[in-house]
N, C-alpha and C positions, 0 to 999 in steps of 0.2 A: 433496502439494506438499513438494518435495525442498527441504531448506535446506542453506546452504553451510558451516555449522558441523560437521554431521554427515552429509555425504551418502551414506555407506555404512551409517549407523545412524539413519534417519529417526525411529524411535521415541524415540531418547535425548534429543531437544531438548524435546518435550512432557513427558517424564518429568521432566526438570530444572526446567521451569517449575513443575510441580505441586508438586515437592518443595519449591521456593524459596517457594511461598506457605503451604505447611503447617508446613514447619521451624522459622520464626521463631516460630510459636505454641506450640512446645513449649518449656517450661522449661528454663532452663540452657543446653542444648546449642543449642537454636535462636537464643537470644539471642546466642551466641557468634559466629555468622555474620551476624546482623543488624547487628553493630558495624561490619561492613565499610563499610556505607553511612553509618553515623554518623560514622566516622572520616574518610571524604572529604568529607561536609558540614562538619565542623568545619576540615578542611584548607582548604576555600573561603574560609571566614571569615578564617582565619590568612593566607592567601595575599594576599587583598584588603587586610588590614591592613598587611602589609608593602609591597606595591606602592603604598599611599598614604602610605609613610613613617610607619606607625605602629609600635606595638610590641605583640607577643603575649606575654602575661605567663604563660599556661598553656592547656593543653587538658585537659578531663576526659572519660574515656570510662567510662560507669556500667553496670553489670550489668542495667540493664532497657533497654538500648540507645538511652539518651538520652546527650547530651553538651552540654558548654560550652565555649565559647572565650573566654576573658579577654583584652581588648585595651586599649590606651590609643590613642586616635585624635584627630586635630586638626581639629575643627569637626563640624557636623551633616552635611555632605555627605560626608565619609569615613565617618561612622557609617552613614548611609543605604546606601552601597555596600557596605559591609562585611555589614550585615544582609542585604542582597539576594544575596549571593554563595554561600550554604550549599547550597541546593536546587538551583540550575543547576549548580554545581560536580560533585555526586554523579552527577547523569544525564549530564553532559558526559564524566565519565571513563568512564562506561558505553559510550558513544558511541564513545569513543576505543578502548575495549577490543575492541569489536566489529571496528573497523578493523584492529586488530592481529590478532585471530584470523584475520579473512579473508585476512590477507597472510602467516599462517603463523608470526607472532612469539608462538607460545604460551609459551614459556619466557622471552622477554623480557617478557611481560605479568605473569607471576608474579613474576619477579625485580623487576620495576618497582614493583609493589604493595609488595613486601617492604621495598625500599628507602626507600620513600616513608614507610612507618609506622616504619621504623626511625630515619628522620631526625625524624620527629615526636617520637618516644619521647627521643631524644637533645637534642631543643630545647625542647620544651614539656610533653610528657606526664609528670605527676607523681603523679596519684592512683593507689593499689594496684591497683585492677582495671585500668585503662588499661595500666599496665607489665607486669601479667600477661597481658593480652589480647595486647599487641603480642608479647611473647616466645612466647607459644603460637602465634600466627600464624606468626612467624618460623620456629619449630621445625616446624611442619606443612610449610611450603613448602622448608625446607631438607632435610626428609626426602624430598619429592618429587623435587627436583632431584638430590639424593644417589643416589636409585634409578635416576634416569635412564630411567624408562619412558615414552616419549612419549604413551602412551594416557592414563596416570594424570594427566600433567601437563595435556593437553587437557581431560580430564574436570574438573580442578580449575580451570582457567583459563576454562572455559565457565560452570561452576557460579557462581564469583565473580562473572562478569559478569551471569549471569542475575539473581543476588541484587542487584546494584547496580539493575538496571532493575526488578525487582518491588518492592523495598522503596522505590525512589524514587517509584514510582506509590502504593503504599500510604500512604507517608508524607505526601504531598500531599493525599490523600483525607481523612486524619485531622486535617491542618492545616485543611482547608476545614471539617470538622464542627466542630472547636474554635472557629474563627473566627467560625461562626455561633451556636454555644451558649454559648461562654464567650470571647468576644474579648478579655477582659483576659488571657488565658493561653494565647494561640496563639503561642508562641514568636516565631519570626522575624517573622510577620505582625503581632503586637502590637506589637513594637520599630518596625516600620516605620510602623505607624499612629500611635504617638506622635511619630515624626520628621516625618511628613508630613500628619497629620490626615485621611488617607484611610483609610476604615474597613479593619479587618484582613481581612474577607473578600474585599475587592477585591485585596489583596495575595496572599491565598491563591488566587484564581482566576489571578492572574498566573503564580505557580509551577506550577499546574495546566496552564495553557495552554502553558509552555515544555516541561514534561515530557511532555505529550501530542506537542507537535511533534516532539521528540527520539525519542520511542518510535515514532512514525510514521516517521521516518527510519531508525531502526534496523530496523524490521520489513522495509522494502525492501532494505535491506543484507543481511539473512540470508536472504530467500526471492527 
């Protein structure tokens, strides 16, 4: 089956998918690329807080690929929407990325991600690992743009996108597991459970459903 991302190299896409599942399990190097999804997740919380007239105090990106966003919000409903925004944001950016790739905006995607993470660094990211991660990511992409090789840029853009998709899937599966086994420490699902009194595993199912829906739509955009 031919894919629209690598029509002349059909073997490249399954190779990238396999690497995107394996690489994050490798210490240090793998976690570096894992943080792309984490940063987008935390950006979702930050963006929602701003849309609700709240305040974003800081964002931490950690070397274990976890992250936290510290916000000040007005009321429980704002807190509810902010807690809801992380997982949908990450997979939705992946959806947008596939759209851009299909329409040839390869360099635009690489530049867009770089600008987004630079803005997050300027405005909110203050912990050491987060600062170093953004600077390394910008250096990597700056080097690719400077070289100007369209094939390398395409490989990078598709790889980033595949990482967003696979890590979104993996993260909601982990969330579901945690929400069943240790519902008191299931991240956003726990926060939503405290706000709504709806069990954490129900919220994890909601996130899984949205990620599954978007992944389904992405599949038919690619093939």
